[in-house]
C-alpha positions in Angstrom: -160.5 79.2 35.3 -159.5 82.2 33.1 -162.2 82.7 30.5 -160.3 85.0 28.2 -162.3 86.5 25.4 -161.2 85.3 21.9 -161.1 89.0 20.8 -158.4 89.8 23.4 -155.6 87.9 21.9 -153.8 87.9 18.5 -155.3 85.9 15.6 -153.0 83.8 13.4 -153.7 82.0 10.1 -150.8 79.7 9.0 -150.5 80.0 5.3 -149.9 77.0 3.0 -149.0 78.6 -0.4 -148.3 75.1 -2.0 -150.6 73.1 0.2 -149.0 69.8 1.1 -146.7 69.8 -1.9 -143.1 69.0 -0.9 -139.8 67.9 -2.4 -139.2 65.6 0.5 -141.3 62.6 1.6 -140.6 62.4 5.3 -142.0 59.1 6.6 -143.7 60.7 9.6 -145.2 63.7 7.8 -148.8 64.2 8.8 -149.5 66.6 6.0 -148.7 64.7 2.8 -152.0 62.9 2.9 -153.9 66.3 2.8 -153.4 66.3 -0.9 -156.2 63.8 -1.1 -158.7 66.4 0.0 -158.1 68.2 -3.3 -158.0 65.4 -5.8 -161.0 66.9 -7.5 -159.1 70.1 -8.3 -156.6 70.7 -11.2 -153.0 70.3 -9.9 -152.3 74.0 -10.3 -155.2 74.9 -8.0 -154.3 72.3 -5.5 -150.6 73.3 -5.1 -150.4 77.0 -6.1 -152.0 79.8 -4.3 -153.1 82.2 -7.0 -152.4 86.0 -7.0 -156.1 86.6 -6.4 -156.2 84.3 -3.4 -153.0 85.7 -2.0 -154.3 89.3 -2.2 -157.6 88.4 -0.7 -155.9 86.5 2.1 -153.5 89.3 3.0 -156.3 92.0 2.8 -158.6 90.0 5.0 -155.9 88.8 7.4 -154.8 92.4 8.1 -158.4 93.6 8.5 -159.1 90.9 11.0 -156.3 91.9 13.4 -156.9 93.6 16.7 -153.2 94.1 17.5 -150.7 96.6 16.1 -148.2 93.8 15.3 -149.1 91.2 12.7 -147.2 87.9 12.0 -147.4 86.0 8.7 -146.4 82.4 8.9 -145.6 80.6 5.6 -145.6 76.9 5.9 -146.0 73.7 3.9 -145.4 71.2 2.5 -142.4 73.1 1.3 -143.1 76.8 0.8 -140.0 77.5 -1.2 -141.6 75.5 -4.1 -143.3 78.9 -4.8 -140.9 81.2 -6.7 -139.3 84.2 -5.1 -141.6 86.5 -7.0 -144.6 85.1 -5.1 -143.1 86.3 -1.8 -142.1 89.7 -3.3 -145.7 90.1 -4.3 -146.8 89.1 -0.8 -144.5 91.9 0.7 -146.0 94.5 -1.7 -149.5 93.5 -0.7 -148.6 93.6 3.0 -147.4 97.2 2.6 -150.5 98.1 0.5 -152.9 96.9 3.2 -150.8 97.4 6.4 -152.5 100.7 7.5 -149.7 101.4 9.9 -149.3 98.0 11.4 -145.9 96.4 12.0 -145.7 93.3 9.9 -143.3 90.4 10.5 -142.8 87.2 8.4 -141.5 83.8 9.3 -141.2 80.8 7.0 -140.7 77.1 7.9 -138.7 75.2 5.4 -136.8 71.9 5.1 -133.8 74.0 3.9 -132.9 72.0 0.9 -133.9 74.6 -1.7 -132.2 77.6 -0.1 -130.0 79.7 -2.4 -127.9 82.8 -2.2 -130.9 84.7 -3.7 -133.4 83.4 -1.2 -131.1 84.2 1.7 -130.5 87.8 0.4 -134.2 88.3 0.2 -134.8 87.0 3.7 -132.0 89.2 5.2 -133.1 92.3 3.4 -136.7 91.9 4.6 -135.9 90.6 8.1 -137.7 87.2 7.7 -137.3 84.6 10.5 -136.6 81.2 9.0 -137.4 77.9 10.7 -135.3 74.9 9.6 -136.6 71.4 10.0 -133.7 69.2 11.1 -133.8 66.2 13.4 -130.2 66.2 14.7 -127.0 64.7 13.3 -127.0 63.0 10.0 -127.8 59.5 11.3 -130.9 60.7 13.0 -132.0 63.3 10.4 -131.7 60.9 7.4 -133.6 58.1 9.1 -136.9 59.6 8.1 -136.3 62.9 6.2 -135.6 61.8 2.6 -136.3 63.1 -0.8 -139.0 61.8 -3.2 -136.3 60.7 -5.7 -135.3 57.1 -6.1 -131.7 56.2 -5.3 -131.4 54.7 -8.7 -133.8 53.8 -11.6 -133.2 50.1 -10.8 -134.0 50.4 -7.1 -136.8 48.2 -6.0 -137.7 50.3 -2.9 -139.1 53.8 -2.6 -136.5 55.2 -0.3 -135.3 58.6 -1.6 -132.0 60.3 -1.2 -131.0 61.5 2.2 -131.4 65.2 2.8 -129.0 66.1 5.6 -126.2 67.6 3.6 -128.6 69.7 1.5 -130.1 71.0 4.8 -126.7 71.8 6.2 -125.8 73.7 3.0 -128.9 75.7 3.5 -128.1 76.5 7.1 -124.6 77.7 6.1 -126.1 80.0 3.5 -128.5 81.5 6.1 -125.5 82.1 8.4 -123.4 83.5 5.6 -126.1 86.1 4.9 -126.9 86.9 8.5 -130.5 85.6 8.3 -132.1 84.9 11.7 -133.1 81.2 12.0 -134.1 78.6 14.4 -134.4 74.8 14.4 -137.4 72.5 14.7 -136.6 68.9 15.5 -139.2 66.2 15.4 -138.7 63.8 18.3 -139.4 60.3 17.0 -138.9 56.7 18.0 -135.3 56.8 16.8 -133.6 60.1 17.9 -135.5 60.2 21.2 -133.0 57.6 22.6 -130.1 60.0 22.0 -131.1 63.4 23.6 -127.6 64.7 24.3 -126.3 63.9 20.9 -129.3 65.8 19.4 -129.0 68.8 21.7 -125.2 69.1 21.4 -125.5 69.0 17.6 -127.8 72.0 17.6 -125.3 73.9 19.7 -122.4 72.9 17.5 -124.1 74.3 14.3 -124.7 77.6 16.1 -128.4 77.2 16.8 -129.7 79.2 19.8 -133.4 78.7 19.3 -134.8 75.2 19.3 -138.3 73.8 19.1 -138.9 70.1 19.8 -142.0 68.6 18.3 -142.9 65.1 19.5 -144.3 63.0 16.7 -147.5 61.2 17.7 -149.4 59.9 14.7 -152.0 57.2 14.1 -152.3 55.1 11.0 -155.7 56.6 10.0 -158.2 59.2 11.1 -161.0 56.9 12.1 -159.0 54.5 14.3 -157.2 56.8 16.7 -155.6 54.0 18.8 -153.3 52.6 16.1 -150.0 54.3 16.8 -147.6 54.7 13.9 -144.3 53.0 14.5 -142.2 56.1 14.2 -144.1 57.8 17.0 -142.2 58.6 20.2 -143.3 56.7 23.3 -144.2 58.6 26.5 -141.2 56.9 28.2 -138.9 58.0 25.5 -140.2 61.6 25.3 -139.9 62.0 29.1 -136.3 60.8 29.1 -135.5 63.0 26.1 -136.9 66.2 27.7 -135.5 65.6 31.2 -132.0 64.7 29.9 -131.8 67.8 27.7 -133.2 70.0 30.5 -130.5 68.8 32.9 -127.9 69.8 30.4 -129.5 73.1 29.6 -130.2 74.2 33.2 -126.6 73.6 34.2 -124.9 75.3 31.2 -127.1 77.1 28.8 -129.9 79.2 30.4 -130.0 82.6 28.8 -127.7 81.4 25.9 -129.8 78.6 24.3 -133.6 79.0 24.1 -135.6 75.8 24.1 -139.3 76.5 23.4 -140.5 73.8 25.8 -138.5 75.1 28.7 -139.3 78.8 28.0 -143.0 77.9 27.8 -142.9 75.9 31.0 -141.3 78.8 32.8 -144.1 81.1 31.4 -146.7 78.8 32.9 -144.9 78.7 36.2 -144.9 82.5 36.2 -148.6 82.8 35.3 -147.9 84.1 31.8 -149.2 82.8 28.4 -146.9 80.1 27.1 -145.4 80.5 23.6 -146.8 77.2 22.4 -150.5 76.5 21.8 -150.3 72.9 23.2 -149.7 74.3 26.7 -152.4 77.0 26.6 -155.7 76.5 28.4 -157.7 76.9 25.2 -156.8 77.0 21.5 -158.6 78.0 18.3 -156.8 81.3 17.6 -154.4 79.6 15.1 -156.0 78.3 11.9 -154.6 77.3 8.6 -155.3 78.3 5.0 -154.8 76.0 2.0 -153.6 77.1 -1.4 -157.2 77.4 -2.7 -158.4 79.6 0.1 -160.0 76.9 2.4 -159.6 77.7 6.1 -159.4 74.9 8.7 -159.6 75.1 12.5 -156.0 74.0 13.0 -153.0 72.7 11.2 -153.5 69.3 12.9 -157.2 69.2 12.0 -157.3 69.6 8.3 -160.2 67.3 7.8 -163.6 68.0 6.3 -165.3 68.2 9.7 -163.1 71.2 10.6 -163.4 73.2 7.4 -164.5 76.7 8.4 -165.0 78.0 4.9 -163.2 79.7 2.1 -162.0 83.3 1.9 -163.6 83.7 -1.5 -167.0 83.1 0.2 -166.4 83.9 3.8 -164.2 86.4 5.7 -161.4 85.4 8.0 -163.1 87.4 10.8 -166.4 85.6 10.4 -164.6 82.2 10.3 -162.2 82.8 13.2 -164.8 84.3 15.5 -167.6 81.9 14.5 -169.3 79.8 17.2 -167.8 76.7 15.6 -164.2 77.9 16.0 -164.8 79.3 19.5 -166.3 76.0 20.6 -163.3 74.2 18.9 -160.9 76.2 21.0 -162.8 76.0 24.3 -163.2 72.2 23.9 -159.6 71.9 24.8 -160.4 72.9 28.3 -164.1 71.8 28.6 -163.4 68.2 27.4 -160.7 67.5 30.0 -161.2 64.2 31.9 -161.4 64.4 35.7 -157.9 62.9 36.0 -156.6 66.0 34.3 -158.7 68.4 36.3 -157.4 66.9 39.5 -153.7 66.9 38.3 -151.2 69.2 40.1 -149.6 70.0 36.7 -152.8 71.1 34.9 -151.7 74.8 35.1 -148.7 73.9 32.9 -150.0 71.0 30.8 -153.7 71.9 30.1 -154.1 68.5 28.7 -151.7 68.9 25.8 -152.7 69.0 22.2 -156.3 67.8 21.5 -155.1 65.7 18.6 -153.2 63.4 21.0 -156.1 62.9 23.5 -157.1 59.4 22.4 -156.3 57.4 25.5 -158.4 56.6 28.6 -157.8 57.5 32.2 -157.3 55.0 35.0 -161.1 55.1 35.5 -161.8 54.5 31.9 -162.7 58.0 31.0 -161.8 59.0 27.4 -159.8 62.1 26.5 -156.4 61.5 28.1 -153.4 62.6 26.2 -151.1 59.9 24.9 -148.1 61.7 26.3 -149.6 62.3 29.8 -147.0 60.1 31.5 -144.3 62.0 29.9 -145.8 65.4 30.9 -146.1 64.3 34.5 -142.5 63.1 34.7 -141.1 66.2 33.0 -143.0 68.7 35.2 -142.1 66.9 38.4 -138.5 66.8 37.3 -138.2 70.5 36.5 -140.4 71.8 39.3 -137.6 72.8 41.7 -135.7 74.7 39.0 -138.9 76.4 37.7 -139.7 77.5 41.3 -136.3 79.0 41.6 -136.4 80.8 38.2 -139.9 82.1 38.9 -138.7 83.6 42.2 -135.7 85.2 40.4 -138.1 86.8 37.9 -140.3 88.1 40.7 -137.2 89.7 42.3 -136.0 91.3 39.1 -133.1 88.9 38.8 -132.0 86.8 35.9 -133.4 83.2 35.6 -129.9 82.2 34.5 -128.8 82.4 38.1 -130.3 78.9 38.3 -127.0 77.6 36.9 -125.2 78.5 40.1 -128.0 77.0 42.3 -128.0 73.5 43.7 -131.5 72.2 44.5 -130.0 69.8 47.0 -128.6 72.6 49.1 -131.0 74.0 51.7 
Protein backbone atom coordinates (compact mmCIF):
# COMPACT_ATOMS: atom_id res chain seq x y z
CA UNK A 1 0.00 0.00 0.00
CA UNK A 2 1.13 3.56 -0.67
CA UNK A 3 0.98 5.43 2.65
CA UNK A 4 1.26 8.97 1.27
CA UNK A 5 1.65 11.74 3.82
CA UNK A 6 -1.34 14.11 3.80
CA UNK A 7 1.15 17.01 3.68
CA UNK A 8 2.51 15.82 0.31
CA UNK A 9 -0.58 16.57 -1.74
CA UNK A 10 -2.69 19.66 -2.50
CA UNK A 11 -5.38 20.71 -0.05
CA UNK A 12 -8.80 21.79 -1.31
CA UNK A 13 -11.76 23.40 0.40
CA UNK A 14 -14.88 23.60 -1.74
CA UNK A 15 -16.62 26.90 -1.04
CA UNK A 16 -20.40 27.27 -0.62
CA UNK A 17 -20.95 31.07 -0.64
CA UNK A 18 -24.75 30.64 -0.51
CA UNK A 19 -24.80 27.30 1.28
CA UNK A 20 -27.54 25.09 -0.15
CA UNK A 21 -29.61 27.99 -1.52
CA UNK A 22 -30.59 27.39 -5.16
CA UNK A 23 -33.07 28.69 -7.71
CA UNK A 24 -33.70 25.13 -8.87
CA UNK A 25 -35.19 22.27 -6.89
CA UNK A 26 -33.68 19.24 -8.59
CA UNK A 27 -35.46 16.18 -7.30
CA UNK A 28 -32.25 14.22 -6.72
CA UNK A 29 -30.25 17.03 -5.09
CA UNK A 30 -28.50 15.80 -1.96
CA UNK A 31 -27.65 19.32 -0.77
CA UNK A 32 -31.00 21.07 -0.43
CA UNK A 33 -31.64 19.34 2.90
CA UNK A 34 -28.45 20.86 4.36
CA UNK A 35 -30.37 24.08 5.00
CA UNK A 36 -31.92 22.33 8.01
CA UNK A 37 -28.55 22.36 9.74
CA UNK A 38 -28.79 26.15 9.95
CA UNK A 39 -32.44 26.70 10.79
CA UNK A 40 -31.31 28.37 14.03
CA UNK A 41 -29.50 31.14 12.12
CA UNK A 42 -31.04 34.23 10.49
CA UNK A 43 -31.58 33.65 6.77
CA UNK A 44 -28.87 36.11 5.76
CA UNK A 45 -26.27 34.23 7.80
CA UNK A 46 -27.42 30.88 6.46
CA UNK A 47 -27.23 31.75 2.79
CA UNK A 48 -24.79 34.65 2.44
CA UNK A 49 -21.10 34.41 3.15
CA UNK A 50 -20.17 37.72 4.77
CA UNK A 51 -17.22 39.83 3.66
CA UNK A 52 -15.54 39.03 6.97
CA UNK A 53 -15.93 35.27 6.45
CA UNK A 54 -14.83 35.55 2.82
CA UNK A 55 -11.62 37.36 3.75
CA UNK A 56 -10.86 35.02 6.62
CA UNK A 57 -11.38 32.00 4.37
CA UNK A 58 -9.20 33.28 1.54
CA UNK A 59 -6.42 34.29 3.91
CA UNK A 60 -6.43 30.97 5.75
CA UNK A 61 -6.86 28.89 2.60
CA UNK A 62 -3.83 30.44 0.96
CA UNK A 63 -1.76 30.17 4.13
CA UNK A 64 -2.62 26.45 4.38
CA UNK A 65 -1.28 25.61 0.92
CA UNK A 66 1.97 23.72 0.40
CA UNK A 67 1.84 23.97 -3.41
CA UNK A 68 2.62 26.95 -5.68
CA UNK A 69 -0.69 26.56 -7.54
CA UNK A 70 -3.95 27.09 -5.67
CA UNK A 71 -7.44 26.24 -6.91
CA UNK A 72 -10.57 27.91 -5.55
CA UNK A 73 -13.81 26.00 -6.25
CA UNK A 74 -17.08 27.90 -5.86
CA UNK A 75 -20.08 25.62 -5.51
CA UNK A 76 -23.62 25.51 -4.22
CA UNK A 77 -26.52 25.44 -4.12
CA UNK A 78 -26.26 27.97 -6.89
CA UNK A 79 -23.21 30.22 -6.40
CA UNK A 80 -24.45 32.80 -8.94
CA UNK A 81 -27.07 33.83 -6.39
CA UNK A 82 -24.28 35.93 -4.89
CA UNK A 83 -23.83 39.20 -6.83
CA UNK A 84 -20.90 39.74 -9.16
CA UNK A 85 -19.34 42.18 -6.69
CA UNK A 86 -18.88 39.30 -4.24
CA UNK A 87 -16.57 37.52 -6.68
CA UNK A 88 -14.78 40.72 -7.62
CA UNK A 89 -14.09 41.13 -3.92
CA UNK A 90 -12.84 37.52 -3.80
CA UNK A 91 -10.39 38.21 -6.63
CA UNK A 92 -9.06 41.30 -4.86
CA UNK A 93 -8.53 39.30 -1.67
CA UNK A 94 -6.83 36.49 -3.56
CA UNK A 95 -4.34 38.97 -4.99
CA UNK A 96 -3.83 40.53 -1.57
CA UNK A 97 -2.93 37.23 0.10
CA UNK A 98 -1.42 35.30 -2.85
CA UNK A 99 2.23 35.87 -1.96
CA UNK A 100 3.40 34.82 -5.39
CA UNK A 101 1.18 31.76 -5.78
CA UNK A 102 -0.67 31.08 -9.01
CA UNK A 103 -4.39 31.19 -8.34
CA UNK A 104 -7.10 29.58 -10.45
CA UNK A 105 -10.87 29.69 -9.99
CA UNK A 106 -13.59 27.33 -11.09
CA UNK A 107 -17.32 27.62 -10.46
CA UNK A 108 -20.06 25.01 -10.75
CA UNK A 109 -23.44 26.41 -11.81
CA UNK A 110 -26.75 25.26 -13.19
CA UNK A 111 -26.26 27.91 -15.89
CA UNK A 112 -29.71 29.47 -15.70
CA UNK A 113 -28.51 32.80 -14.24
CA UNK A 114 -25.63 33.46 -16.62
CA UNK A 115 -25.63 36.86 -18.32
CA UNK A 116 -23.36 38.80 -20.65
CA UNK A 117 -21.83 40.53 -17.62
CA UNK A 118 -21.09 37.28 -15.80
CA UNK A 119 -19.49 35.77 -18.90
CA UNK A 120 -17.35 38.85 -19.53
CA UNK A 121 -16.08 38.60 -15.95
CA UNK A 122 -15.29 34.89 -16.27
CA UNK A 123 -13.44 35.37 -19.54
CA UNK A 124 -11.43 38.37 -18.36
CA UNK A 125 -10.31 36.48 -15.26
CA UNK A 126 -9.87 33.01 -16.85
CA UNK A 127 -12.41 31.18 -14.71
CA UNK A 128 -13.36 27.61 -15.58
CA UNK A 129 -17.13 27.11 -15.47
CA UNK A 130 -18.81 23.78 -14.85
CA UNK A 131 -22.36 23.47 -16.18
CA UNK A 132 -24.77 20.95 -14.70
CA UNK A 133 -26.76 19.47 -17.57
CA UNK A 134 -28.10 15.92 -17.77
CA UNK A 135 -28.36 15.51 -21.53
CA UNK A 136 -31.05 16.42 -24.08
CA UNK A 137 -34.14 18.27 -22.94
CA UNK A 138 -36.22 15.18 -22.21
CA UNK A 139 -33.62 13.82 -19.82
CA UNK A 140 -32.50 17.11 -18.30
CA UNK A 141 -36.00 18.37 -17.48
CA UNK A 142 -37.04 15.11 -15.87
CA UNK A 143 -35.47 16.14 -12.57
CA UNK A 144 -33.87 19.58 -13.00
CA UNK A 145 -36.72 22.06 -12.55
CA UNK A 146 -37.12 25.46 -10.96
CA UNK A 147 -38.75 26.22 -7.64
CA UNK A 148 -41.54 28.17 -9.34
CA UNK A 149 -44.99 26.72 -9.80
CA UNK A 150 -46.18 26.25 -13.37
CA UNK A 151 -49.24 28.32 -12.50
CA UNK A 152 -50.84 29.71 -9.33
CA UNK A 153 -53.69 27.23 -9.76
CA UNK A 154 -51.40 24.19 -10.07
CA UNK A 155 -52.02 21.56 -7.42
CA UNK A 156 -48.58 19.98 -7.71
CA UNK A 157 -45.18 21.38 -6.82
CA UNK A 158 -43.45 20.74 -10.14
CA UNK A 159 -41.58 23.83 -11.25
CA UNK A 160 -40.75 25.08 -14.70
CA UNK A 161 -38.25 23.06 -16.77
CA UNK A 162 -34.78 24.55 -16.91
CA UNK A 163 -33.23 23.12 -20.10
CA UNK A 164 -33.69 26.15 -22.36
CA UNK A 165 -32.28 28.53 -19.74
CA UNK A 166 -29.24 26.29 -19.31
CA UNK A 167 -28.67 26.17 -23.07
CA UNK A 168 -28.95 29.96 -23.23
CA UNK A 169 -26.24 30.13 -20.58
CA UNK A 170 -24.00 27.74 -22.51
CA UNK A 171 -24.38 29.81 -25.66
CA UNK A 172 -23.35 32.91 -23.69
CA UNK A 173 -20.24 31.13 -22.41
CA UNK A 174 -19.35 30.10 -25.94
CA UNK A 175 -20.01 33.60 -27.29
CA UNK A 176 -17.56 35.10 -24.80
CA UNK A 177 -14.96 32.36 -25.15
CA UNK A 178 -15.27 31.13 -21.56
CA UNK A 179 -13.75 27.71 -20.88
CA UNK A 180 -16.45 25.33 -19.66
CA UNK A 181 -17.21 21.70 -19.08
CA UNK A 182 -20.31 19.64 -18.39
CA UNK A 183 -21.35 17.57 -15.41
CA UNK A 184 -24.14 15.12 -16.04
CA UNK A 185 -25.89 13.29 -13.23
CA UNK A 186 -26.53 9.68 -14.23
CA UNK A 187 -29.91 8.72 -12.83
CA UNK A 188 -32.54 6.03 -13.26
CA UNK A 189 -33.95 7.75 -16.37
CA UNK A 190 -31.10 8.96 -18.57
CA UNK A 191 -28.91 5.95 -17.75
CA UNK A 192 -30.93 3.90 -20.24
CA UNK A 193 -29.93 6.24 -23.10
CA UNK A 194 -26.12 6.51 -22.96
CA UNK A 195 -25.46 7.31 -26.61
CA UNK A 196 -28.18 9.93 -26.78
CA UNK A 197 -26.62 11.64 -23.76
CA UNK A 198 -23.05 11.38 -25.04
CA UNK A 199 -23.86 12.54 -28.57
CA UNK A 200 -25.75 15.50 -27.15
CA UNK A 201 -22.67 16.74 -25.31
CA UNK A 202 -20.65 16.47 -28.50
CA UNK A 203 -23.31 18.29 -30.50
CA UNK A 204 -23.27 21.30 -28.16
CA UNK A 205 -19.49 21.53 -28.39
CA UNK A 206 -18.56 20.08 -25.01
CA UNK A 207 -15.11 18.47 -24.91
CA UNK A 208 -14.83 17.85 -21.16
CA UNK A 209 -17.46 15.69 -19.50
CA UNK A 210 -17.92 14.48 -15.95
CA UNK A 211 -20.53 11.83 -15.19
CA UNK A 212 -21.77 11.63 -11.60
CA UNK A 213 -23.86 8.57 -10.72
CA UNK A 214 -26.62 9.52 -8.34
CA UNK A 215 -26.90 7.14 -5.40
CA UNK A 216 -29.04 8.53 -2.61
CA UNK A 217 -30.89 7.05 0.29
CA UNK A 218 -34.11 8.39 1.74
CA UNK A 219 -32.54 9.41 5.04
CA UNK A 220 -29.21 9.52 6.83
CA UNK A 221 -30.04 6.90 9.46
CA UNK A 222 -31.41 4.17 7.19
CA UNK A 223 -28.72 3.71 4.54
CA UNK A 224 -30.45 0.84 2.75
CA UNK A 225 -33.50 2.73 1.48
CA UNK A 226 -32.44 3.63 -2.04
CA UNK A 227 -34.13 6.71 -3.53
CA UNK A 228 -36.10 5.86 -6.69
CA UNK A 229 -34.12 8.27 -8.90
CA UNK A 230 -30.83 6.50 -8.08
CA UNK A 231 -29.09 4.69 -10.92
CA UNK A 232 -28.88 0.92 -10.51
CA UNK A 233 -25.52 -0.88 -10.80
CA UNK A 234 -26.74 -2.64 -13.94
CA UNK A 235 -27.79 0.64 -15.54
CA UNK A 236 -24.56 2.40 -14.62
CA UNK A 237 -22.41 -0.40 -16.02
CA UNK A 238 -24.33 -0.34 -19.31
CA UNK A 239 -24.14 3.46 -19.46
CA UNK A 240 -20.37 3.61 -18.92
CA UNK A 241 -19.45 0.67 -21.13
CA UNK A 242 -21.62 1.87 -24.02
CA UNK A 243 -20.18 5.39 -23.97
CA UNK A 244 -16.66 4.01 -23.60
CA UNK A 245 -17.09 1.89 -26.74
CA UNK A 246 -18.12 4.97 -28.69
CA UNK A 247 -15.35 7.12 -27.22
CA UNK A 248 -12.54 4.60 -27.70
CA UNK A 249 -13.40 4.19 -31.38
CA UNK A 250 -13.88 7.83 -32.33
CA UNK A 251 -13.01 10.45 -29.70
CA UNK A 252 -9.81 9.67 -27.78
CA UNK A 253 -7.79 12.86 -27.56
CA UNK A 254 -10.75 14.95 -28.72
CA UNK A 255 -13.36 14.42 -26.02
CA UNK A 256 -12.21 14.03 -22.41
CA UNK A 257 -14.40 11.98 -20.08
CA UNK A 258 -13.26 12.19 -16.47
CA UNK A 259 -14.03 8.54 -15.71
CA UNK A 260 -11.99 7.30 -18.67
CA UNK A 261 -9.06 9.64 -18.04
CA UNK A 262 -8.97 8.69 -14.35
CA UNK A 263 -9.14 5.00 -15.17
CA UNK A 264 -6.15 5.35 -17.49
CA UNK A 265 -4.30 7.22 -14.74
CA UNK A 266 -4.90 4.30 -12.37
CA UNK A 267 -3.70 1.85 -15.02
CA UNK A 268 -0.52 3.90 -15.44
CA UNK A 269 0.11 4.12 -11.70
CA UNK A 270 -0.72 7.83 -11.51
CA UNK A 271 -3.10 9.66 -9.19
CA UNK A 272 -6.60 9.74 -10.72
CA UNK A 273 -8.36 13.05 -11.20
CA UNK A 274 -11.39 12.04 -9.16
CA UNK A 275 -11.35 11.41 -5.40
CA UNK A 276 -13.70 8.41 -5.54
CA UNK A 277 -10.99 6.37 -7.27
CA UNK A 278 -8.14 7.40 -4.95
CA UNK A 279 -6.78 5.05 -2.29
CA UNK A 280 -7.56 7.51 0.48
CA UNK A 281 -9.53 10.75 0.68
CA UNK A 282 -9.89 13.59 3.16
CA UNK A 283 -7.92 16.26 1.30
CA UNK A 284 -11.11 17.89 -0.06
CA UNK A 285 -13.41 19.48 2.51
CA UNK A 286 -16.26 21.97 2.22
CA UNK A 287 -16.94 25.33 3.86
CA UNK A 288 -20.47 26.61 4.41
CA UNK A 289 -21.51 30.26 4.18
CA UNK A 290 -21.09 30.84 7.94
CA UNK A 291 -17.55 29.43 8.01
CA UNK A 292 -18.31 25.88 9.16
CA UNK A 293 -15.95 23.30 7.65
CA UNK A 294 -17.00 19.68 7.07
CA UNK A 295 -14.92 16.65 6.15
CA UNK A 296 -16.44 16.27 2.67
CA UNK A 297 -19.19 17.65 0.45
CA UNK A 298 -21.06 14.33 0.83
CA UNK A 299 -20.64 14.26 4.61
CA UNK A 300 -22.17 17.55 5.69
CA UNK A 301 -23.60 16.11 8.88
CA UNK A 302 -22.99 17.14 12.50
CA UNK A 303 -20.71 14.14 13.07
CA UNK A 304 -18.32 15.42 10.39
CA UNK A 305 -18.14 19.09 11.41
CA UNK A 306 -14.44 19.92 11.79
CA UNK A 307 -14.91 23.42 13.15
CA UNK A 308 -15.39 26.99 12.03
CA UNK A 309 -12.75 29.29 10.53
CA UNK A 310 -13.62 32.01 13.05
CA UNK A 311 -12.55 29.68 15.86
CA UNK A 312 -10.17 27.25 14.14
CA UNK A 313 -7.71 27.44 11.26
CA UNK A 314 -8.07 25.54 8.01
CA UNK A 315 -4.63 24.08 8.59
CA UNK A 316 -5.53 22.72 12.03
CA UNK A 317 -8.83 21.29 10.78
CA UNK A 318 -7.55 19.70 7.56
CA UNK A 319 -4.50 18.16 9.25
CA UNK A 320 -6.34 17.15 12.39
CA UNK A 321 -6.32 13.51 13.48
CA UNK A 322 -10.08 13.40 12.86
CA UNK A 323 -9.72 14.43 9.22
CA UNK A 324 -6.71 12.19 8.61
CA UNK A 325 -8.60 9.24 10.07
CA UNK A 326 -11.62 10.14 7.94
CA UNK A 327 -9.48 10.00 4.81
CA UNK A 328 -7.59 6.84 5.72
CA UNK A 329 -10.81 5.01 6.61
CA UNK A 330 -11.55 4.83 2.89
CA UNK A 331 -8.70 2.33 2.62
CA UNK A 332 -8.67 0.84 6.10
CA UNK A 333 -12.39 -0.05 6.20
CA UNK A 334 -12.41 -2.02 2.95
CA UNK A 335 -14.01 -5.47 3.27
CA UNK A 336 -11.99 -8.56 2.34
CA UNK A 337 -13.89 -8.94 -0.92
CA UNK A 338 -12.47 -5.60 -2.04
CA UNK A 339 -8.96 -6.38 -0.82
CA UNK A 340 -8.98 -9.58 -2.89
CA UNK A 341 -10.46 -7.93 -6.01
CA UNK A 342 -8.28 -7.63 -9.11
CA UNK A 343 -9.66 -4.12 -9.75
CA UNK A 344 -8.80 -2.69 -6.34
CA UNK A 345 -5.96 -0.62 -7.84
CA UNK A 346 -8.48 1.27 -9.99
CA UNK A 347 -11.60 1.23 -7.84
CA UNK A 348 -10.31 1.54 -4.26
CA UNK A 349 -13.79 0.81 -3.05
CA UNK A 350 -15.43 3.86 -4.59
CA UNK A 351 -16.91 6.70 -2.56
CA UNK A 352 -17.39 5.88 1.14
CA UNK A 353 -20.87 7.41 1.07
CA UNK A 354 -22.02 4.51 -1.15
CA UNK A 355 -20.53 1.69 0.93
CA UNK A 356 -23.72 0.52 2.59
CA UNK A 357 -24.03 -2.98 1.10
CA UNK A 358 -22.75 -6.35 2.30
CA UNK A 359 -20.32 -8.69 0.59
CA UNK A 360 -21.20 -12.25 -0.40
CA UNK A 361 -19.88 -13.31 3.03
CA UNK A 362 -22.07 -10.81 4.86
CA UNK A 363 -19.27 -8.34 5.62
CA UNK A 364 -20.42 -4.70 5.66
CA UNK A 365 -18.82 -1.88 3.67
CA UNK A 366 -19.32 -2.97 0.05
CA UNK A 367 -20.05 -0.20 -2.43
CA UNK A 368 -23.56 -0.18 -3.89
CA UNK A 369 -22.05 0.24 -7.36
CA UNK A 370 -19.52 -2.59 -6.98
CA UNK A 371 -21.10 -4.78 -9.71
CA UNK A 372 -20.94 -1.81 -12.09
CA UNK A 373 -17.29 -1.13 -11.28
CA UNK A 374 -16.34 -4.76 -11.87
CA UNK A 375 -18.13 -4.91 -15.21
CA UNK A 376 -16.69 -1.60 -16.39
CA UNK A 377 -13.06 -2.32 -15.50
CA UNK A 378 -13.22 -5.78 -17.05
CA UNK A 379 -14.71 -4.28 -20.20
CA UNK A 380 -12.11 -1.53 -20.64
CA UNK A 381 -9.05 -3.52 -19.50
CA UNK A 382 -7.69 -4.48 -22.97
CA UNK A 383 -7.92 -0.88 -24.17
CA UNK A 384 -6.39 0.49 -20.98
CA UNK A 385 -3.50 -1.97 -21.31
CA UNK A 386 -2.89 -0.76 -24.85
CA UNK A 387 -3.07 2.94 -23.97
CA UNK A 388 -0.80 2.44 -20.96
CA UNK A 389 1.82 0.80 -23.20
CA UNK A 390 1.53 3.65 -25.69
CA UNK A 391 2.21 6.13 -22.91
CA UNK A 392 5.23 4.15 -21.72
CA UNK A 393 6.59 4.18 -25.27
CA UNK A 394 6.05 7.92 -25.66
CA UNK A 395 3.19 7.40 -28.09
CA UNK A 396 -0.30 8.89 -28.14
CA UNK A 397 -3.04 6.92 -26.37
CA UNK A 398 -5.29 7.98 -29.25
CA UNK A 399 -3.60 5.25 -31.31
CA UNK A 400 -6.06 2.93 -29.63
CA UNK A 401 -8.67 4.06 -32.16
CA UNK A 402 -6.75 2.20 -34.90
CA UNK A 403 -6.22 -0.88 -32.73
CA UNK A 404 -8.47 -3.94 -32.76
CA UNK A 405 -8.27 -5.96 -29.54
CA UNK A 406 -9.45 -9.07 -31.43
CA UNK A 407 -6.37 -8.98 -33.65
CA UNK A 408 -3.33 -10.82 -32.21
